[in-house]
C-alpha positions as YAML, in Angstrom:
chain: A
units: angstrom
residues:
- id: 1
  name: MET
  ca: [19.76, -2.62, 24.44]
- id: 2
  name: THR
  ca: [18.99, -2.18, 20.73]
- id: 3
  name: ALA
  ca: [15.61, -1.31, 19.22]
- id: 4
  name: LEU
  ca: [15.23, -4.91, 18.07]
- id: 5
  name: GLU
  ca: [15.67, -6.10, 21.66]
- id: 6
  name: THR
  ca: [13.18, -3.63, 23.13]
- id: 7
  name: PRO
  ca: [10.45, -5.27, 25.23]
- id: 8
  name: LEU
  ca: [6.92, -4.90, 23.97]
- id: 9
  name: LEU
  ca: [4.89, -1.95, 25.19]
- id: 10
  name: SER
  ca: [1.99, -4.32, 25.78]
- id: 11
  name: SER
  ca: [1.05, -7.96, 25.47]
- id: 12
  name: ARG
  ca: [-2.44, -6.92, 24.44]
- id: 13
  name: THR
  ca: [-3.93, -8.74, 21.45]
- id: 14
  name: GLY
  ca: [-4.95, -6.67, 18.43]
- id: 15
  name: SER
  ca: [-8.57, -5.71, 17.94]
- id: 16
  name: THR
  ca: [-11.17, -6.70, 15.37]
- id: 17
  name: VAL
  ca: [-12.39, -3.76, 13.28]
- id: 18
  name: GLU
  ca: [-15.52, -3.81, 11.11]
- id: 19
  name: LEU
  ca: [-16.58, -1.06, 8.72]
- id: 20
  name: ARG
  ca: [-20.08, -1.89, 7.51]
- id: 21
  name: ASP
  ca: [-21.70, -0.31, 4.47]
- id: 22
  name: LEU
  ca: [-20.26, 3.16, 5.14]
- id: 23
  name: VAL
  ca: [-21.61, 6.03, 3.06]
- id: 24
  name: ARG
  ca: [-20.18, 9.53, 3.04]
- id: 25
  name: ASP
  ca: [-21.54, 11.93, 0.44]
- id: 26
  name: PHE
  ca: [-19.77, 15.26, 0.11]
- id: 27
  name: GLY
  ca: [-22.44, 16.68, -2.19]
- id: 28
  name: GLY
  ca: [-20.31, 16.95, -5.30]
- id: 29
  name: GLY
  ca: [-18.49, 13.68, -5.08]
- id: 30
  name: VAL
  ca: [-18.95, 10.51, -3.08]
- id: 31
  name: GLY
  ca: [-16.31, 9.93, -0.43]
- id: 32
  name: LEU
  ca: [-17.54, 6.46, 0.49]
- id: 33
  name: SER
  ca: [-20.24, 4.43, -1.23]
- id: 34
  name: GLY
  ca: [-21.18, 1.22, 0.54]
- id: 35
  name: PHE
  ca: [-17.68, 0.70, 1.94]
- id: 36
  name: ASP
  ca: [-17.21, -2.67, 3.67]
- id: 37
  name: LEU
  ca: [-14.04, -3.91, 5.35]
- id: 38
  name: GLU
  ca: [-13.15, -6.17, 8.26]
- id: 39
  name: ALA
  ca: [-9.71, -6.44, 9.85]
- id: 40
  name: ALA
  ca: [-8.65, -9.38, 11.98]
- id: 41
  name: PRO
  ca: [-6.73, -8.87, 15.25]
- id: 42
  name: GLY
  ca: [-3.12, -7.90, 14.54]
- id: 43
  name: GLU
  ca: [-3.66, -7.51, 10.79]
- id: 44
  name: LEU
  ca: [-2.09, -4.73, 8.75]
- id: 45
  name: ILE
  ca: [-4.37, -3.61, 5.92]
- id: 46
  name: ALA
  ca: [-3.19, -1.09, 3.34]
- id: 47
  name: LEU
  ca: [-5.78, 1.12, 1.65]
- id: 48
  name: LEU
  ca: [-4.45, 1.78, -1.84]
- id: 49
  name: GLY
  ca: [-5.87, 3.81, -4.68]
- id: 50
  name: PRO
  ca: [-5.66, 6.98, -6.75]
- id: 51
  name: SER
  ca: [-6.34, 10.44, -5.37]
- id: 52
  name: GLY
  ca: [-10.01, 10.97, -4.56]
- id: 53
  name: CYS
  ca: [-10.86, 7.26, -4.27]
- id: 54
  name: GLY
  ca: [-11.92, 7.59, -0.60]
- id: 55
  name: LYS
  ca: [-9.04, 5.93, 1.24]
- id: 56
  name: THR
  ca: [-8.34, 8.86, 3.57]
- id: 57
  name: THR
  ca: [-12.07, 9.38, 4.09]
- id: 58
  name: ALA
  ca: [-12.34, 5.75, 5.21]
- id: 59
  name: LEU
  ca: [-9.48, 6.22, 7.66]
- id: 60
  name: ARG
  ca: [-10.85, 9.50, 9.02]
- id: 61
  name: SER
  ca: [-14.28, 7.90, 9.42]
- id: 62
  name: LEU
  ca: [-12.74, 5.09, 11.46]
- id: 63
  name: ALA
  ca: [-10.90, 7.69, 13.54]
- id: 64
  name: GLY
  ca: [-14.07, 9.67, 14.21]
- id: 65
  name: LEU
  ca: [-12.68, 12.70, 12.38]
- id: 66
  name: GLU
  ca: [-15.23, 12.36, 9.57]
- id: 67
  name: ARG
  ca: [-18.95, 11.90, 10.08]
- id: 68
  name: VAL
  ca: [-20.57, 9.13, 8.02]
- id: 69
  name: ASP
  ca: [-24.04, 9.51, 6.54]
- id: 70
  name: SER
  ca: [-24.90, 5.87, 7.15]
- id: 71
  name: GLY
  ca: [-23.33, 2.56, 8.06]
- id: 72
  name: SER
  ca: [-21.59, 1.42, 11.23]
- id: 73
  name: ILE
  ca: [-18.10, 1.15, 12.69]
- id: 74
  name: LEU
  ca: [-17.34, -1.58, 15.23]
- id: 75
  name: ILE
  ca: [-14.18, -2.15, 17.27]
- id: 76
  name: ASP
  ca: [-14.10, -5.48, 19.08]
- id: 77
  name: GLY
  ca: [-17.84, -5.76, 18.45]
- id: 78
  name: ARG
  ca: [-18.65, -2.39, 20.05]
- id: 79
  name: ASP
  ca: [-20.41, 0.16, 17.86]
- id: 80
  name: VAL
  ca: [-18.36, 3.37, 17.95]
- id: 81
  name: THR
  ca: [-20.01, 5.06, 14.98]
- id: 82
  name: ASP
  ca: [-21.33, 7.97, 17.03]
- id: 83
  name: GLU
  ca: [-18.54, 8.10, 19.62]
- id: 84
  name: PRO
  ca: [-15.93, 10.88, 19.61]
- id: 85
  name: THR
  ca: [-12.35, 10.20, 18.63]
- id: 86
  name: SER
  ca: [-11.20, 10.38, 22.24]
- id: 87
  name: ARG
  ca: [-13.30, 7.34, 23.18]
- id: 88
  name: ARG
  ca: [-12.21, 5.07, 20.32]
- id: 89
  name: ASP
  ca: [-8.76, 4.25, 21.75]
- id: 90
  name: LEU
  ca: [-6.82, 4.80, 18.50]
- id: 91
  name: GLY
  ca: [-3.28, 5.83, 17.67]
- id: 92
  name: MET
  ca: [-2.82, 8.05, 14.62]
- id: 93
  name: VAL
  ca: [0.19, 9.09, 12.52]
- id: 94
  name: PHE
  ca: [-0.27, 11.52, 9.65]
- id: 95
  name: GLN
  ca: [1.80, 12.75, 6.73]
- id: 96
  name: SER
  ca: [2.71, 15.89, 8.65]
- id: 97
  name: TYR
  ca: [4.61, 15.00, 11.81]
- id: 98
  name: SER
  ca: [2.70, 17.54, 13.95]
- id: 99
  name: LEU
  ca: [5.29, 17.56, 16.72]
- id: 100
  name: PHE
  ca: [5.12, 20.37, 19.27]
- id: 101
  name: PRO
  ca: [8.21, 22.48, 18.50]
- id: 102
  name: HIS
  ca: [8.57, 23.72, 22.10]
- id: 103
  name: LEU
  ca: [8.70, 20.16, 23.50]
- id: 104
  name: THR
  ca: [11.51, 17.64, 23.35]
- id: 105
  name: ALA
  ca: [11.05, 14.27, 21.64]
- id: 106
  name: GLY
  ca: [10.45, 12.66, 25.03]
- id: 107
  name: GLN
  ca: [7.90, 15.30, 26.02]
- id: 108
  name: ASN
  ca: [6.11, 14.93, 22.68]
- id: 109
  name: VAL
  ca: [5.79, 11.20, 23.27]
- id: 110
  name: GLU
  ca: [4.58, 11.80, 26.83]
- id: 111
  name: PHE
  ca: [1.89, 14.23, 25.73]
- id: 112
  name: GLY
  ca: [-0.94, 11.69, 25.30]
- id: 113
  name: LEU
  ca: [-0.14, 10.13, 28.65]
- id: 114
  name: ARG
  ca: [-0.17, 13.56, 30.30]
- id: 115
  name: MET
  ca: [-3.66, 14.15, 28.88]
- id: 116
  name: ARG
  ca: [-4.69, 10.82, 30.43]
- id: 117
  name: LYS
  ca: [-3.40, 11.94, 33.84]
- id: 118
  name: VAL
  ca: [-0.74, 9.22, 33.97]
- id: 119
  name: ALA
  ca: [1.69, 9.70, 36.88]
- id: 120
  name: PRO
  ca: [4.92, 11.51, 35.87]
- id: 121
  name: ALA
  ca: [7.27, 8.64, 36.68]
- id: 122
  name: ASP
  ca: [5.12, 6.15, 34.79]
- id: 123
  name: ARG
  ca: [4.73, 8.32, 31.72]
- id: 124
  name: ARG
  ca: [8.49, 9.00, 31.57]
- id: 125
  name: ARG
  ca: [9.16, 5.27, 31.73]
- id: 126
  name: ARG
  ca: [6.60, 4.49, 29.02]
- id: 127
  name: ALA
  ca: [7.82, 7.32, 26.77]
- id: 128
  name: ALA
  ca: [11.40, 6.05, 27.09]
- id: 129
  name: GLU
  ca: [10.21, 2.55, 26.21]
- id: 130
  name: ALA
  ca: [8.33, 3.85, 23.15]
- id: 131
  name: LEU
  ca: [11.34, 5.82, 21.93]
- id: 132
  name: GLU
  ca: [13.54, 2.78, 22.41]
- id: 133
  name: LEU
  ca: [11.08, 0.75, 20.35]
- id: 134
  name: VAL
  ca: [11.54, 3.12, 17.39]
- id: 135
  name: GLY
  ca: [15.31, 3.35, 17.89]
- id: 136
  name: LEU
  ca: [15.43, 6.91, 19.30]
- id: 137
  name: ASP
  ca: [16.15, 6.27, 22.97]
- id: 138
  name: HIS
  ca: [19.25, 8.50, 22.78]
- id: 139
  name: HIS
  ca: [17.29, 11.40, 21.25]
- id: 140
  name: ALA
  ca: [14.69, 11.99, 23.98]
- id: 141
  name: GLY
  ca: [16.12, 15.42, 24.86]
- id: 142
  name: ARG
  ca: [16.20, 16.79, 21.31]
- id: 143
  name: TYR
  ca: [13.68, 19.21, 19.86]
- id: 144
  name: ALA
  ca: [11.96, 18.73, 16.49]
- id: 145
  name: HIS
  ca: [14.30, 21.09, 14.64]
- id: 146
  name: GLN
  ca: [17.23, 18.98, 15.84]
- id: 147
  name: LEU
  ca: [15.80, 15.81, 14.26]
- id: 148
  name: SER
  ca: [15.74, 14.65, 10.64]
- id: 149
  name: GLY
  ca: [12.43, 14.06, 8.86]
- id: 150
  name: GLY
  ca: [12.69, 10.33, 9.42]
- id: 151
  name: GLN
  ca: [13.48, 10.82, 13.10]
- id: 152
  name: GLN
  ca: [10.52, 13.18, 13.52]
- id: 153
  name: GLN
  ca: [8.23, 10.60, 11.99]
- id: 154
  name: ARG
  ca: [9.61, 7.97, 14.39]
- id: 155
  name: VAL
  ca: [8.77, 10.27, 17.28]
- id: 156
  name: ALA
  ca: [5.24, 10.65, 15.89]
- id: 157
  name: LEU
  ca: [4.97, 6.86, 15.70]
- id: 158
  name: ALA
  ca: [6.22, 6.47, 19.28]
- id: 159
  name: ARG
  ca: [3.67, 9.08, 20.42]
- id: 160
  name: ALA
  ca: [0.88, 7.12, 18.72]
- id: 161
  name: LEU
  ca: [1.99, 3.82, 20.29]
- id: 162
  name: VAL
  ca: [2.77, 4.95, 23.83]
- id: 163
  name: THR
  ca: [-0.90, 5.02, 24.87]
- id: 164
  name: GLU
  ca: [-1.20, 1.35, 23.85]
- id: 165
  name: PRO
  ca: [-4.12, 1.92, 21.44]
- id: 166
  name: ARG
  ca: [-6.32, -0.87, 20.18]
- id: 167
  name: VAL
  ca: [-5.89, 0.24, 16.55]
- id: 168
  name: LEU
  ca: [-3.13, 2.16, 14.74]
- id: 169
  name: LEU
  ca: [-4.03, 4.46, 11.82]
- id: 170
  name: LEU
  ca: [-1.31, 5.61, 9.40]
- id: 171
  name: ASP
  ca: [-2.30, 8.20, 6.78]
- id: 172
  name: GLU
  ca: [0.49, 8.37, 4.16]
- id: 173
  name: PRO
  ca: [3.06, 8.66, 6.95]
- id: 174
  name: LEU
  ca: [6.09, 8.31, 4.67]
- id: 175
  name: SER
  ca: [5.18, 10.50, 1.70]
- id: 176
  name: ALA
  ca: [7.26, 13.50, 2.86]
- id: 177
  name: LEU
  ca: [10.46, 11.47, 3.20]
- id: 178
  name: ASP
  ca: [13.15, 10.73, 0.65]
- id: 179
  name: ALA
  ca: [13.19, 7.33, -1.05]
- id: 180
  name: LYS
  ca: [15.89, 5.64, 1.06]
- id: 181
  name: VAL
  ca: [14.43, 6.79, 4.38]
- id: 182
  name: ARG
  ca: [10.95, 5.72, 3.24]
- id: 183
  name: VAL
  ca: [12.10, 2.16, 2.67]
- id: 184
  name: GLN
  ca: [13.93, 2.03, 6.00]
- id: 185
  name: LEU
  ca: [11.01, 3.45, 7.95]
- id: 186
  name: ARG
  ca: [8.34, 1.33, 6.26]
- id: 187
  name: ASP
  ca: [10.32, -1.78, 7.25]
- id: 188
  name: GLU
  ca: [10.58, -0.46, 10.81]
- id: 189
  name: ILE
  ca: [6.83, 0.21, 10.93]
- id: 190
  name: ARG
  ca: [6.14, -3.34, 9.79]
- id: 191
  name: ARG
  ca: [8.58, -4.77, 12.34]
- id: 192
  name: ILE
  ca: [7.05, -2.78, 15.20]
- id: 193
  name: GLN
  ca: [3.48, -3.53, 14.11]
- id: 194
  name: THR
  ca: [4.22, -7.25, 13.95]
- id: 195
  name: GLU
  ca: [6.07, -7.14, 17.28]
- id: 196
  name: LEU
  ca: [3.18, -5.41, 19.05]
- id: 197
  name: GLY
  ca: [0.44, -7.33, 17.24]
- id: 198
  name: ILE
  ca: [-1.59, -4.14, 16.81]
- id: 199
  name: THR
  ca: [-4.34, -3.96, 14.19]
- id: 200
  name: THR
  ca: [-3.22, -1.34, 11.67]
- id: 201
  name: PHE
  ca: [-4.65, 0.55, 8.70]
- id: 202
  name: PHE
  ca: [-2.07, 2.09, 6.36]
- id: 203
  name: VAL
  ca: [-3.24, 4.59, 3.72]
- id: 204
  name: THR
  ca: [-0.92, 5.06, 0.74]
- id: 205
  name: HIS
  ca: [-0.98, 5.85, -2.97]
- id: 206
  name: ASP
  ca: [2.38, 4.07, -3.38]
- id: 207
  name: GLN
  ca: [1.73, 0.54, -4.61]
- id: 208
  name: GLU
  ca: [5.22, -0.70, -3.79]
- id: 209
  name: GLU
  ca: [4.78, 0.52, -0.23]
- id: 210
  name: ALA
  ca: [1.42, -1.22, 0.10]
- id: 211
  name: LEU
  ca: [2.66, -4.51, -1.33]
- id: 212
  name: ALA
  ca: [5.76, -4.46, 0.88]
- id: 213
  name: VAL
  ca: [4.13, -3.96, 4.29]
- id: 214
  name: ALA
  ca: [0.55, -5.24, 4.21]
- id: 215
  name: ASP
  ca: [-1.01, -8.57, 5.11]
- id: 216
  name: ARG
  ca: [-3.85, -7.56, 2.78]
- id: 217
  name: VAL
  ca: [-4.27, -4.67, 0.38]
- id: 218
  name: ALA
  ca: [-7.63, -3.07, -0.36]
- id: 219
  name: VAL
  ca: [-7.56, -1.39, -3.77]
- id: 220
  name: MET
  ca: [-10.13, 1.40, -3.76]
- id: 221
  name: ARG
  ca: [-12.04, 3.10, -6.54]
- id: 222
  name: SER
  ca: [-14.88, 5.64, -6.30]
- id: 223
  name: GLY
  ca: [-15.52, 5.08, -2.60]
- id: 224
  name: ARG
  ca: [-15.59, 1.28, -2.76]
- id: 225
  name: ILE
  ca: [-13.14, -1.57, -2.54]
- id: 226
  name: GLU
  ca: [-12.44, -2.89, -6.02]
- id: 227
  name: GLN
  ca: [-10.52, -5.90, -4.68]
- id: 228
  name: ILE
  ca: [-8.97, -6.95, -1.39]
- id: 229
  name: GLY
  ca: [-6.42, -9.70, -0.96]
- id: 230
  name: SER
  ca: [-2.83, -10.52, -0.20]
- id: 231
  name: PRO
  ca: [-0.19, -8.62, -2.17]
- id: 232
  name: GLU
  ca: [0.51, -11.79, -4.16]
- id: 233
  name: GLU
  ca: [-3.18, -12.27, -5.01]
- id: 234
  name: LEU
  ca: [-3.60, -8.71, -6.22]
- id: 235
  name: TYR
  ca: [-0.48, -8.80, -8.35]
- id: 236
  name: HIS
  ca: [-0.85, -12.25, -9.88]
- id: 237
  name: ARG
  ca: [-4.65, -12.60, -9.93]
- id: 238
  name: PRO
  ca: [-6.21, -9.13, -10.24]
- id: 239
  name: ALA
  ca: [-9.99, -9.41, -10.29]
- id: 240
  name: THR
  ca: [-10.62, -6.44, -12.59]
- id: 241
  name: ALA
  ca: [-8.91, -4.48, -15.33]
- id: 242
  name: PHE
  ca: [-8.62, -1.52, -12.95]
- id: 243
  name: VAL
  ca: [-6.66, -3.56, -10.40]
- id: 244
  name: ALA
  ca: [-4.48, -5.10, -13.12]
- id: 245
  name: GLU
  ca: [-3.51, -1.64, -14.34]
- id: 246
  name: PHE
  ca: [-3.20, 0.05, -10.96]
- id: 247
  name: VAL
  ca: [-1.16, -2.58, -9.11]
- id: 248
  name: GLY
  ca: [2.26, -2.99, -10.66]
- id: 249
  name: LEU
  ca: [3.37, -2.28, -14.20]
- id: 250
  name: THR
  ca: [1.41, -3.80, -17.05]
- id: 251
  name: ASN
  ca: [1.20, -3.93, -20.84]
- id: 252
  name: ARG
  ca: [-2.26, -3.83, -22.43]
- id: 253
  name: VAL
  ca: [-2.32, -5.97, -25.56]
- id: 254
  name: ASP
  ca: [-5.16, -7.26, -27.76]
- id: 255
  name: GLY
  ca: [-5.83, -10.98, -27.55]
- id: 256
  name: VAL
  ca: [-8.51, -13.62, -28.13]
- id: 257
  name: VAL
  ca: [-9.94, -16.16, -25.68]
- id: 258
  name: ALA
  ca: [-11.04, -19.50, -27.12]
- id: 259
  name: GLY
  ca: [-11.36, -22.92, -25.52]
- id: 260
  name: GLY
  ca: [-10.37, -21.60, -22.12]
- id: 261
  name: ARG
  ca: [-7.00, -20.32, -23.37]
- id: 262
  name: LEU
  ca: [-5.68, -16.92, -24.40]
- id: 263
  name: THR
  ca: [-3.91, -16.25, -27.66]
- id: 264
  name: VAL
  ca: [-1.81, -13.09, -27.52]
- id: 265
  name: LEU
  ca: [1.24, -11.99, -29.52]
- id: 266
  name: GLY
  ca: [1.10, -15.32, -31.32]
- id: 267
  name: HIS
  ca: [1.42, -17.31, -28.08]
- id: 268
  name: GLU
  ca: [-1.20, -19.46, -26.40]
- id: 269
  name: VAL
  ca: [-1.10, -18.97, -22.62]
- id: 270
  name: PRO
  ca: [-3.32, -19.88, -19.66]
- id: 271
  name: LEU
  ca: [-5.83, -17.47, -18.16]
- id: 272
  name: ALA
  ca: [-5.49, -16.17, -14.60]
- id: 273
  name: SER
  ca: [-9.27, -16.61, -14.17]
- id: 274
  name: ASP
  ca: [-12.26, -17.69, -16.22]
- id: 275
  name: ALA
  ca: [-13.18, -15.36, -19.09]
- id: 276
  name: ALA
  ca: [-15.82, -15.26, -21.79]
- id: 277
  name: GLU
  ca: [-14.65, -16.23, -25.26]
- id: 278
  name: GLY
  ca: [-13.94, -13.57, -27.84]
- id: 279
  name: PRO
  ca: [-11.72, -10.49, -28.24]
- id: 280
  name: VAL
  ca: [-10.12, -9.30, -25.00]
- id: 281
  name: THR
  ca: [-7.50, -6.95, -23.65]
- id: 282
  name: ALA
  ca: [-4.67, -8.92, -22.05]
- id: 283
  name: TYR
  ca: [-2.63, -7.47, -19.19]
- id: 284
  name: LEU
  ca: [0.95, -8.69, -19.47]
- id: 285
  name: ARG
  ca: [3.41, -8.04, -16.66]
- id: 286
  name: PRO
  ca: [6.85, -6.84, -17.83]
- id: 287
  name: GLU
  ca: [8.55, -9.85, -16.23]
- id: 288
  name: ASP
  ca: [6.33, -12.18, -18.29]
- id: 289
  name: VAL
  ca: [7.73, -10.75, -21.55]
- id: 290
  name: VAL
  ca: [11.25, -11.96, -22.33]
- id: 291
  name: LEU
  ca: [14.01, -11.42, -24.85]
- id: 292
  name: THR
  ca: [14.44, -14.68, -26.74]
- id: 293
  name: ALA
  ca: [15.90, -16.01, -29.95]
- id: 294
  name: GLY
  ca: [13.32, -16.80, -32.62]
- id: 295
  name: GLY
  ca: [10.56, -14.74, -31.02]
- id: 296
  name: ILE
  ca: [8.53, -11.82, -32.33]
- id: 297
  name: PRO
  ca: [10.88, -9.28, -33.94]
- id: 298
  name: GLY
  ca: [11.08, -5.74, -32.65]
- id: 299
  name: VAL
  ca: [13.42, -2.85, -31.98]
- id: 300
  name: VAL
  ca: [14.60, -1.48, -28.63]
- id: 301
  name: LEU
  ca: [13.26, 1.99, -27.83]
- id: 302
  name: THR
  ca: [14.72, 2.60, -24.36]
- id: 303
  name: THR
  ca: [16.41, 0.65, -21.59]
- id: 304
  name: SER
  ca: [16.85, 1.63, -17.94]
- id: 305
  name: PHE
  ca: [19.23, 0.22, -15.35]
- id: 306
  name: LEU
  ca: [17.44, -0.47, -12.04]
- id: 307
  name: GLY
  ca: [20.18, -2.18, -10.07]
- id: 308
  name: ALA
  ca: [19.51, -5.93, -10.10]
- id: 309
  name: LEU
  ca: [17.02, -5.46, -12.95]
- id: 310
  name: ARG
  ca: [16.77, -3.65, -16.25]
- id: 311
  name: ARG
  ca: [13.54, -2.37, -17.81]
- id: 312
  name: THR
  ca: [13.45, -2.23, -21.61]
- id: 313
  name: ARG
  ca: [10.80, -0.96, -24.03]
- id: 314
  name: VAL
  ca: [10.48, -2.65, -27.40]
- id: 315
  name: ARG
  ca: [8.36, -1.71, -30.42]
- id: 316
  name: LEU
  ca: [7.17, -4.71, -32.44]
- id: 317
  name: GLU
  ca: [6.78, -4.61, -36.23]
- id: 318
  name: ASP
  ca: [3.01, -4.05, -35.94]
- id: 319
  name: GLY
  ca: [3.57, -0.97, -33.76]
- id: 320
  name: THR
  ca: [2.81, -2.65, -30.43]
- id: 321
  name: GLU
  ca: [5.03, -1.33, -27.64]
- id: 322
  name: LEU
  ca: [5.97, -3.55, -24.73]
- id: 323
  name: SER
  ca: [7.89, -3.04, -21.50]
- id: 324
  name: LEU
  ca: [10.07, -5.94, -20.39]
- id: 325
  name: GLN
  ca: [11.81, -6.52, -17.07]
- id: 326
  name: HIS
  ca: [14.90, -8.69, -17.15]
- id: 327
  name: GLY
  ca: [18.31, -9.29, -15.61]
- id: 328
  name: ALA
  ca: [20.69, -6.34, -15.57]
- id: 329
  name: ARG
  ca: [23.39, -8.35, -17.34]
- id: 330
  name: GLU
  ca: [21.28, -8.30, -20.53]
- id: 331
  name: ARG
  ca: [22.10, -4.92, -22.05]
- id: 332
  name: PRO
  ca: [20.18, -4.25, -25.26]
- id: 333
  name: GLU
  ca: [20.90, -0.87, -26.80]
- id: 334
  name: PRO
  ca: [18.33, 1.59, -28.22]
- id: 335
  name: GLY
  ca: [17.87, 0.85, -31.90]
- id: 336
  name: GLU
  ca: [19.01, -2.76, -31.55]
- id: 337
  name: ARG
  ca: [16.86, -5.40, -33.22]
- id: 338
  name: VAL
  ca: [15.66, -8.07, -30.79]
- id: 339
  name: ALA
  ca: [12.96, -10.73, -30.48]
- id: 340
  name: VAL
  ca: [10.50, -11.20, -27.63]
- id: 341
  name: GLY
  ca: [8.38, -14.03, -26.30]
- id: 342
  name: LEU
  ca: [6.18, -14.85, -23.30]
- id: 343
  name: THR
  ca: [7.02, -16.93, -20.24]
- id: 344
  name: GLY
  ca: [3.66, -18.73, -20.34]
- id: 345
  name: SER
  ca: [2.49, -17.41, -16.95]
- id: 346
  name: PRO
  ca: [-1.30, -17.02, -16.49]
- id: 347
  name: VAL
  ca: [-2.61, -13.72, -17.82]
- id: 348
  name: THR
  ca: [-5.48, -11.49, -16.67]
- id: 349
  name: VAL
  ca: [-7.90, -10.33, -19.38]
- id: 350
  name: ALA
  ca: [-10.91, -8.05, -19.72]
- id: 351
  name: PRO
  ca: [-13.46, -7.59, -22.52]
- id: 352
  name: ARG
  ca: [-11.89, -5.44, -25.19]
- id: 353
  name: ASP
  ca: [-13.02, -1.84, -25.16]
- id: 354
  name: ALA
  ca: [-13.36, 0.14, -28.33]
- id: 355
  name: GLY
  ca: [-10.05, 1.77, -29.06]
- id: 356
  name: ASN
  ca: [-8.35, -0.08, -26.21]
- id: 357
  name: GLY
  ca: [-5.28, -1.22, -28.11]
- id: 358
  name: ALA
  ca: [-1.79, -1.98, -26.90]
- id: 359
  name: VAL
  ca: [-0.03, 0.58, -24.77]
- id: 360
  name: PRO
  ca: [3.29, 0.48, -22.96]
- id: 361
  name: ALA
  ca: [3.42, -0.43, -19.30]
- id: 362
  name: ARG
  ca: [2.65, 2.42, -16.92]
...
């Protein structure tokens, strides 16, 4: 039987999780400041943000590993704010695999069941089922040093799932892996999470990872959620300048709003959301800037091959630098004179800050 054919560990429905007005003050910097979040049963929510924004603090608070100064944490309507980790019925996977080196993969997975006094035959059966779920059923007898990094992380995931927790917490579980393994394992995590229907919180600083796996993404800043929504909503309709710059690549360009429309780079385009009239900073996605005949003249600075796509930077005659994303078959060369235009897609704007001129996409 393949991993895809593995029976579910449990038919249990995912839990509702509510984090209400959580505050955690570390004395020199605020970990959480009025943090509010609710997850529906079976939902996968990614907590995304820069270092120090509070995403790991939020996860550790939910796990009971971090004390909150105020606020409440509810799982299926039960207040667990003051309960120890052991009574919250959670599964946790961290960046470090934390496997016991003297135990085999199967014994590592069994460990939580052993602590729960599960009968030996039953815990062996459940551990084998969990390893089969993550595609490691033939590796149960191997020790950690005999497994690759990706395999060790799969064992850690199986260990978290074998106890059939109500909620799964993943704290940057893929950051120590190489790029190809990360993509493979993130897809496996999403498959397993969907298959089991377990409510999951996934902390990451990798925006591509968050957009790829989550039902909703919560972008955090200074201990609060700046915006929460589907990956599509965050990318195409960011609510703030911070979200527009943090999620995906973007070009910041001066523009003017008048009559409910935006004029930028000589083009009139629709707005992604209502905005006050006057000077603004427009946030243009690289795929919304195109190479076109008869457009705004410029010169190619750099171009990078990305497989199916190519990313090119162009400097316009007024000094504005733009990053474009286009088909790989278009191959402009550095120094080549080109012309650019806009696709006409709706654009996010923010009031123009002093000195906030055009910069290339991050």
